[in-house]
C-alpha distance (Angstrom), angle and dihedral (degrees) to the residues before:
residue distance angle dihedral
X1 . . .
X2 3.85 . .
X3 3.86 115.8 .
X4 3.77 136.4 176.2
X5 3.79 110.1 -132.0
X6 3.82 115.4 -129.9
X7 3.83 92.6 -171.2
X8 3.74 136.5 23.8
X9 3.84 107.0 -85.3
X10 3.78 115.5 -163.8
X11 3.78 111.9 -121.0
X12 3.82 93.3 10.0
X13 3.84 109.9 59.4
X14 3.73 151.8 -76.6
X15 3.82 130.9 -70.2
X16 3.87 115.8 -70.3
X17 3.78 91.2 15.0
X18 3.78 120.7 134.8
X19 3.79 109.2 -135.1
X20 3.81 138.1 171.8
X21 3.86 112.2 -123.5
X22 3.75 134.1 170.9
X23 3.87 115.1 -87.3
X24 3.79 93.1 -116.0
X25 3.81 95.6 49.1
X26 3.73 90.7 48.3
X27 3.79 98.6 45.2
X28 3.83 99.4 36.4
X29 3.78 102.5 35.7
X30 3.84 116.7 14.5
X31 3.84 102.0 38.6
X32 3.87 98.9 43.8
X33 3.82 91.4 47.6
X34 3.86 91.9 50.0
X35 3.78 90.1 -120.5
X36 3.81 92.6 125.3
X37 3.80 143.7 9.7
X38 3.74 127.5 -145.3
X39 3.81 112.9 -89.3
X40 3.79 101.3 -113.4
X41 3.78 122.6 161.1
X42 3.86 90.3 -104.0
X43 3.77 93.4 50.4
X44 3.80 93.6 48.1
X45 3.79 89.9 48.3
X46 3.83 93.0 49.6
X47 3.88 91.8 48.9
X48 3.77 90.6 49.2
X49 3.81 93.5 49.3
X50 3.85 89.6 47.1
X51 3.81 89.8 52.7
X52 3.78 90.6 50.0
X53 3.83 92.2 49.1
X54 3.84 90.7 48.5
X55 3.80 91.4 48.8
X56 3.83 90.3 49.4
X57 3.83 90.9 50.2
X58 3.80 90.3 49.8
X59 3.81 92.3 48.6
X60 3.82 92.2 49.7
X61 3.85 90.5 48.4
X62 3.77 91.5 48.7
X63 3.85 92.7 47.9
X64 3.84 89.3 51.0
X65 3.85 90.7 49.7
X66 3.87 91.2 49.2
X67 3.81 91.0 49.9
X68 3.80 90.1 50.1
X69 3.76 89.9 47.1
X70 3.78 92.4 54.5
X71 3.86 91.0 45.3
X72 3.86 93.6 51.1
X73 3.83 97.4 40.7
X74 3.81 109.2 116.9
X75 3.79 95.8 6.0
X76 3.76 119.8 133.1
X77 3.87 125.2 -133.9
X78 3.82 115.0 -155.2
X79 3.77 118.0 -153.3
X80 3.82 119.2 -171.8
X81 3.79 115.2 -153.4
X82 3.78 140.1 159.4
X83 3.74 114.0 -92.9
X84 3.81 135.9 -175.3
X85 3.76 133.3 -150.9
X86 3.77 116.9 -25.0
X87 3.82 94.9 9.4
X88 3.80 94.9 -66.4
X89 3.81 112.5 150.9
X90 3.76 128.0 -132.0
X91 3.80 96.3 -116.6
X92 3.76 120.3 -26.8
X93 3.79 141.5 -73.0
X94 3.77 112.6 -89.9
X95 3.82 130.4 -155.8
X96 3.78 89.1 -112.0
X97 3.83 92.1 58.1
X98 3.83 90.1 49.5
X99 3.82 90.8 48.5
X100 3.80 91.2 50.3
X101 3.84 92.0 50.1
X102 3.79 91.1 46.2
X103 3.79 90.2 53.4
X104 3.84 93.3 45.6
X105 3.80 96.0 45.6
X106 3.82 105.1 33.5
X107 3.83 103.2 16.8
X108 3.83 92.5 -121.5
X109 3.78 115.3 136.8
X110 3.82 110.6 -152.3
X111 3.80 131.2 167.6
X112 3.78 114.3 -108.8
X113 3.81 90.4 -126.9
X114 3.81 89.9 62.9
X115 3.80 91.3 62.3
X116 3.76 111.5 89.8
X117 3.81 120.2 -159.9
X118 3.84 117.4 -169.7
X119 3.81 90.2 -149.7
X120 3.86 134.2 -7.7
X121 3.79 111.2 -76.3
X122 3.82 107.8 -127.2
X123 3.81 103.8 154.1
X124 3.78 136.9 65.1
X125 3.81 115.1 -103.7
X126 3.77 139.6 63.1
X127 3.78 129.3 -41.0
X128 3.78 137.0 164.0
X129 3.81 122.9 -114.5
X130 3.81 128.6 -170.3
X131 3.78 119.5 -134.7
X132 3.84 115.2 -154.9
X133 3.78 102.0 -151.5
X134 3.79 100.3 170.3
X135 3.76 140.4 -22.2
X136 3.82 104.4 -50.7
X137 3.84 94.1 -3.0
X138 3.80 118.3 102.6
X139 3.76 137.3 145.9
X140 3.76 136.2 -163.0
X141 3.82 122.3 -127.3
X142 3.75 133.5 -174.9
X143 3.78 116.2 -114.0
X144 3.84 115.4 -156.2
X145 3.82 113.5 -163.8
X146 3.78 112.6 -159.4
X147 3.81 127.0 -171.9
X148 3.81 108.4 -120.0
X149 3.78 118.9 -128.3
X150 3.81 114.6 -107.7
């Protein structure tokens, strides 16, 4: 019996995969537990169209991330913070502060978890940060830390 798996089934296959199983396993285990549906022409067609739609959405998202990457490459984000003697900061620069400055200066809204700092920024000056825009798409930006006037 051919079935389309609706969930990952250990030892049988992954979600949306068409597999051949024994009649008893299919009728008595997979179908009643809503882990699979019978592989009719309609079901196969709907799974294929859903895969195409998902691939299209992923391609559009990746194209948007690549466009944003090209747009942000080489730009500078300036963050003004309070600093003490010798340019030492009170605390450190967080991803949220960088995300807020990025939105204010360049109009790009980015989640703070997508900003990757190699080490905590605790001094005034310039450093490089990596922005993870999408799976496999990232860009590097220059971060300029400026001591705020009191």
